C-alpha positions in Angstrom: 31.8 -3.6 18.2 31.2 -2.1 14.5 33.6 -5.3 13.8 31.1 -8.2 15.1 28.6 -7.0 12.0 28.0 -8.8 8.9 27.0 -6.7 5.4 23.1 -6.7 5.1 20.9 -8.0 3.1 20.1 -5.9 0.5 16.5 -4.8 0.1 15.0 -6.2 -2.8 13.4 -3.6 -4.2 15.4 -0.6 -2.9 19.0 -1.9 -4.7 17.2 -2.3 -7.9 16.9 1.2 -8.0 20.3 1.5 -7.4 21.3 -0.8 -10.1 18.8 1.2 -12.5 20.4 4.5 -11.5 24.2 2.8 -12.3 23.0 1.4 -16.0 24.6 3.6 -18.9 21.9 2.5 -21.6 19.6 5.0 -23.3 16.7 2.7 -23.5 16.4 1.3 -19.8 13.0 1.0 -17.7 12.5 1.0 -14.2 9.2 -1.2 -13.8 10.5 -2.1 -9.9 10.0 1.0 -7.5 6.0 1.9 -7.1 5.8 5.1 -7.8 3.3 7.0 -10.6 4.9 8.5 -13.8 3.6 10.3 -15.8 3.6 10.5 -20.2 6.7 11.7 -20.1 8.2 9.5 -17.3 8.1 11.8 -14.6 6.6 11.5 -11.2 4.7 15.2 -10.6 3.6 16.8 -7.8 -0.4 17.3 -8.1 -1.5 20.6 -8.9 -3.4 20.3 -5.6 -0.5 19.6 -3.3 0.8 22.6 -5.2 -1.4 24.8 -4.3 -1.5 24.0 -0.4 2.2 24.0 -0.4 1.7 27.7 -1.4 -1.3 28.7 1.2 1.0 27.2 3.5 4.3 29.3 2.5 2.0 32.1 2.8 0.1 31.4 6.0 2.0 29.2 8.1 3.6 31.5 10.9 5.9 28.8 13.1 7.6 25.2 12.5 7.4 24.8 16.1 6.4 21.3 17.3 3.3 19.9 16.7 3.1 17.2 19.1 3.1 13.3 19.5 0.1 12.6 17.6 1.4 14.7 14.8 -1.3 17.2 13.1 -4.7 16.5 14.4 -6.9 18.0 11.8 -5.1 15.8 9.4 -5.5 12.6 11.4 -9.3 13.6 11.5 -9.6 14.3 8.0 -7.7 10.7 7.6 -10.6 8.8 9.6 -13.4 10.6 7.7 -11.5 9.6 4.8 -12.0 6.2 5.6 -14.2 5.4 8.0 -17.0 7.8 8.0 -20.2 6.7 8.2 -19.3 3.6 9.5 -19.9 1.9 13.3 -16.1 1.9 14.0 -16.3 5.9 13.3 -17.5 6.2 16.5 -15.0 4.3 18.4 -11.9 4.6 16.8 -8.4 6.9 17.6 -6.3 8.2 14.6 -2.1 9.2 15.2 -0.1 10.6 12.1 2.9 8.7 11.6 5.9 8.6 8.9 4.6 6.9 6.2 2.7 3.5 6.2 5.5 1.8 7.2 5.6 3.7 10.5 2.1 3.0 11.0 2.8 -0.4 10.4 5.7 -0.6 12.8 3.7 1.3 15.7 0.4 -0.6 15.4 2.9 -3.7 15.6 4.9 -2.7 18.7 1.1 -2.2 20.0 0.4 -6.0 19.4 3.5 -6.9 20.8 2.3 -4.8 24.1 -1.0 -5.8 24.3 -0.2 -9.6 23.4 3.0 -10.7 22.9 1.9 -14.3 22.1 0.1 -12.8 18.8 0.5 -14.1 15.5 0.1 -11.9 12.4 -1.2 -13.6 9.4 0.3 -12.2 6.2 -0.7 -13.1 2.2 1.3 -15.0 0.7 2.7 -13.2 -1.3 2.7 -9.9 0.3 4.6 -6.6 0.4 8.1 -6.8 1.2 8.0 -4.8 4.6 5.2 -6.2 6.6 7.0 -9.6 7.6 10.3 -7.8 8.8 8.3 -5.0 10.4 6.3 -7.6 12.5 9.3 -9.7 13.3 11.2 -7.0 14.3 8.5 -5.8 17.2 8.8 -9.5 18.3 5.3 -10.8 16.4 5.2 -14.5 14.9 4.4 -14.1 11.0 2.2 -16.8 9.4 1.1 -17.0 6.1 -2.0 -17.7 3.7 -1.9 -18.5 0.6 -3.6 -15.5 -1.8 -2.0 -15.7 -5.4 -3.1 -18.9 -7.8 0.0 -18.6 -10.1 -2.1 -20.3 -12.6 -4.8 -18.0 -12.7 -3.0 -14.9 -11.8 -6.0 -14.0 -9.4 -7.1 -14.5 -5.3 -7.0 -18.1 -4.7 -10.3 -17.9 -2.7 -11.0 -21.1 -1.6 -7.6 -21.7 -0.5 -7.6 -18.1 1.2 -10.8 -18.6 3.1 -9.8 -22.1 4.1 -6.5 -21.1 6.2 -8.0 -17.9 7.3 -10.9 -20.4 9.1 -8.1 -21.9 11.5 -6.6 -18.2 12.9 -8.2 -17.7 16.3 -8.4 -14.8 19.2 -4.8 -14.9 19.7 -4.2 -13.9 15.7 -4.2 -10.7 13.3 -5.0 -11.5 9.7 -3.3 -8.6 7.9 -5.0 -8.0 4.6 -4.6 -5.4 2.2 -7.7 -3.0 1.6 -7.0 -2.6 -2.4 -4.6 -2.6 -5.2 -3.0 -6.0 -3.6 1.4 -5.2 -3.6 2.9 -7.3 -5.1 -0.1 -9.0 -7.4 -2.1 -6.7 -8.5 -5.3 -9.4 -7.7 -7.6 -7.7 -5.1 -10.0 -9.6 -2.4 -13.7 -9.6 -4.2 -16.5 -8.2 -2.1 -18.3 -11.8 -1.5 -15.1 -12.8 0.3 -14.5 -9.9 2.3 -17.9 -10.8 3.4 -16.7 -14.4 4.3 -13.6 -12.5 6.1 -15.8 -10.3 7.9 -17.6 -13.6 9.7 -14.6 -15.7 10.2 -13.4 -12.7 12.4 -16.8 -12.0 14.1 -17.0 -16.3 14.4 -13.4 -17.1 15.3 -12.6 -13.6 17.0 -9.0 -12.6 15.2 -8.4 -9.0 14.8 -8.3 -7.6 10.9 -5.3 -5.4 10.3 -6.2 -3.7 7.2 -3.3 -2.0 5.3 -4.4 0.4 2.8 -2.1 2.1 1.0 -3.4 2.9 -2.4 -6.9 3.9 -1.9 -8.5 5.6 -5.4 -5.8 3.7 -7.6 -8.4 0.7 -7.9 -11.6 1.0 -8.7 -12.2 4.8 -6.6 -11.9 6.4 -3.5 -15.2 4.8 -2.1 -15.1 1.6 -3.8 -11.0 1.0 -2.5 -12.4 1.5 0.8 -15.7 -0.9 0.9 -13.7 -3.8 2.2 -12.4 -1.7 4.9 -15.6 -0.4 5.7 -17.2 -3.6 5.8 -15.2 -4.4 8.5 -15.3 -1.5 10.4 -19.1 -1.8 11.0 -18.8 -5.2 12.2 -16.5 -6.2 13.9 -14.7 -5.5 17.8 -11.7 -4.3 17.5 -9.7 -3.7 14.1 -6.2 -2.0 13.3 -5.7 0.3 10.1 -2.3 1.3 8.7 -3.1 4.4 5.3 -0.3 6.3 3.3 -0.4 9.4 1.1 2.8 8.7 -0.6 0.6 7.3 -3.8 -2.9 9.1 -3.6 -1.5 12.5 -2.6 2.2 11.5 -4.4 3.7 12.7 -1.5 6.5 10.1 -1.4 9.3 11.8 0.1 6.8 13.5 3.1 6.7 10.2 4.6 2.6 10.8 5.5 0.8 8.3 6.7 -1.5 7.1 9.9 -2.5 4.6 11.9 -5.7 3.6 13.3 -7.1 1.7 16.2 -10.8 0.7 16.8 -11.8 -0.6 19.6 -15.1 -2.0 21.4 -15.5 1.5 22.5 -14.3 5.0 22.3 -12.5 4.6 25.3 -10.2 1.3 24.6 -9.7 3.4 21.5 -8.2 6.4 23.4 -6.6 3.5 25.7 -4.7 2.3 22.8 -3.7 5.9 21.3 -2.1 6.5 24.3 -0.3 3.7 24.0 0.7 3.9 20.5 2.3 8.2 21.7 4.5 6.1 23.8 6.0 4.1 21.3 6.2 6.9 18.8 8.2 8.7 21.9 10.8 5.8 22.3 10.9 5.7 18.5 11.0 9.0 16.4 9.0 11.1 19.0 7.0 13.2 16.2 6.3 12.2 12.6 7.1 14.9 10.0 4.5 17.3 9.4 4.9 19.0 5.8 3.2 16.1 4.3 0.0 16.0 7.1 -0.4 19.6 6.5 -0.8 19.8 3.0 -3.3 16.7 3.0 -5.2 18.6 5.6 -5.2 22.1 3.7 -6.5 19.7 0.9 -9.3 18.0 3.1 -10.4 20.6 4.8 -11.0 22.5 1.6 -14.0 21.7 -0.8 -12.0 23.8 -4.0 -9.2 21.5 -3.4 -10.8 18.1 -2.0 -12.7 18.4 -5.7 -9.4 19.3 -7.6 -7.1 16.6 -5.9 -9.9 13.7 -6.4 -10.5 15.3 -9.7 -6.3 14.8 -10.4 -6.6 10.8 -8.8 -9.3 9.7 -11.3 -7.4 10.8 -14.4 -4.1 9.0 -13.2 -6.2 5.9 -12.0 -8.1 5.9 -15.7 -4.6 6.6 -17.3 -3.2 3.5 -15.2 -6.5 1.5 -16.6 -5.3 2.7 -20.1 -2.0 1.4 -19.9 -3.0 -2.1 -18.7 -5.6 -2.5 -22.0 -2.4 -0.8 -24.6 -0.2 -3.6 -22.7 -2.3 -5.9 -23.2 -3.4 -5.2 -26.7 0.5 -5.0 -27.8 1.1 -8.5 -25.8 -2.2 -10.4 -28.0 -0.7 -8.6 -31.5 2.4 -10.2 -30.5 2.0 -13.6 -29.3 -1.3 -14.1 -30.9 -3.4 -15.3 -27.6 -4.7 -13.5 -24.6 -2.4 -15.3 -22.0 -1.5 -12.1 -20.4 -5.0 -10.7 -20.3 -4.9 -11.3 -16.4 -2.7 -7.5 -16.1 -5.6 -5.5 -17.0 -8.2 -7.4 -14.7 -5.8 -6.3 -11.7 -6.2 -3.2 -10.1 -3.5 -0.3 -8.6 -0.2 0.2 -9.3 1.3 -3.5 -9.7 0.9 -6.8 -11.5 2.8 -10.0 -11.2 3.6 -11.5 -14.4 4.2 -14.9 -13.4 8.1 -14.9 -14.8 11.0 -16.8 -13.3 14.0 -14.8 -11.6 15.7 -16.5 -14.4 13.3 -14.9 -17.6 13.0 -11.3 -14.8 17.4 -11.6 -15.0 16.7 -11.8 -19.2 14.8 -9.0 -19.3 17.5 -6.7 -17.0 20.3 -8.1 -19.2 19.5 -8.4 -22.5 16.4 -5.4 -22.5 17.6 -2.7 -19.2 13.8 -3.8 -18.3 14.1 -3.8 -14.2 11.5 -5.6 -12.1 11.2 -6.9 -9.0 12.6 -10.6 -8.7 9.3 -12.1 -7.9 7.9 -10.9 -11.6 6.2 -7.9 -10.0 6.1 -4.9 -12.4 5.1 -0.9 -11.9 2.2 -0.7 -14.7 2.1 2.7 -13.2 6.1 3.4 -14.3 4.9 2.9 -18.0 5.1 5.4 -20.5 2.9 4.8 -23.4 6.0 5.2 -26.0 7.3 1.9 -23.9 4.4 -0.2 -24.0 5.7 -2.0 -27.4 9.0 -2.3 -26.0 8.0 -3.7 -22.8 5.5 -6.0 -25.2 8.4 -7.3 -27.1 10.8 -8.0 -24.6 8.3 -10.0 -22.7 6.6 -11.8 -25.7 11.1 -13.1 -26.2 11.7 -13.8 -22.5 8.8 -16.2 -22.0 8.3 -17.9 -25.4 
């Protein structure tokens, strides 16, 4: 049996991390994998998380199973964080999943179960795992224009024109904020047009919001999602605690379904639980228990929000410092789009050959599509990166 298998194609991001670790140069720089790093280059544990972990260690009395839906108090807290105050809040159901990727797969399987002819529209470009997850579930994938390579911003006219053709057999996958990989976000007025198209044409919005709090703020980053939740009959949401709680390895996420009414949402939840039982049975508890502990404590919630604000502010300052360094070196503002982007990433518009030169000549590792993780920068290496970018792009 196994002799029939051919080698698997390497993941473009995870394989980059392996190559980086094998590089023996002392001045190397990893701007590939999407993790936040502090000024010392470490990915820290948030203080609110440390306090919650200690509280759990002191008070938790069992490691018994928690059930197919995971931690229901966590599910409620995540629903509150995203949807409280919207019309959709009254007609939604939430299931804890192993990270946002688990949520994507469970919701993809649910779509196929409900309507096998579903086509999922994905932005071009999009998160590297969107297409394989949807196709693995048996769904058809179609791309809609998103990024303007010349302006390095959202090509709103092309995007909206394409989405105007989506219909009742279609699901449109949208990045809630901090678009991965480009860093270019949908503007509020364009969220409104998408909302109107969804109601007029009958497609189902599917919002992947993995970076809430890393863009303009916790509330601001959810505005597009909440606009849809207030208006559309059905909606799907995948969310993650990897970035905004720093729980990368704990694989903590949630899948949320909004139905026409509460009963339809609960029917969908029951089906997701059946699908989960056949896939992984139950999600890991530790990360969800940490998030529950934080979000059900006023003191820890405030501490977490303050830490998240500081992380977001530092990412913004890194963007501004990098742009200033680039202006100083190249004498123009051709890279100013970097400080107009939001979240962890920016797509630089470099060719694969230029990205290869960054790696080979400077030890700077970036994804082949020219996405860099700005949140992986340290202040002391900004000028080095600016020098390298100017040299490979000249």
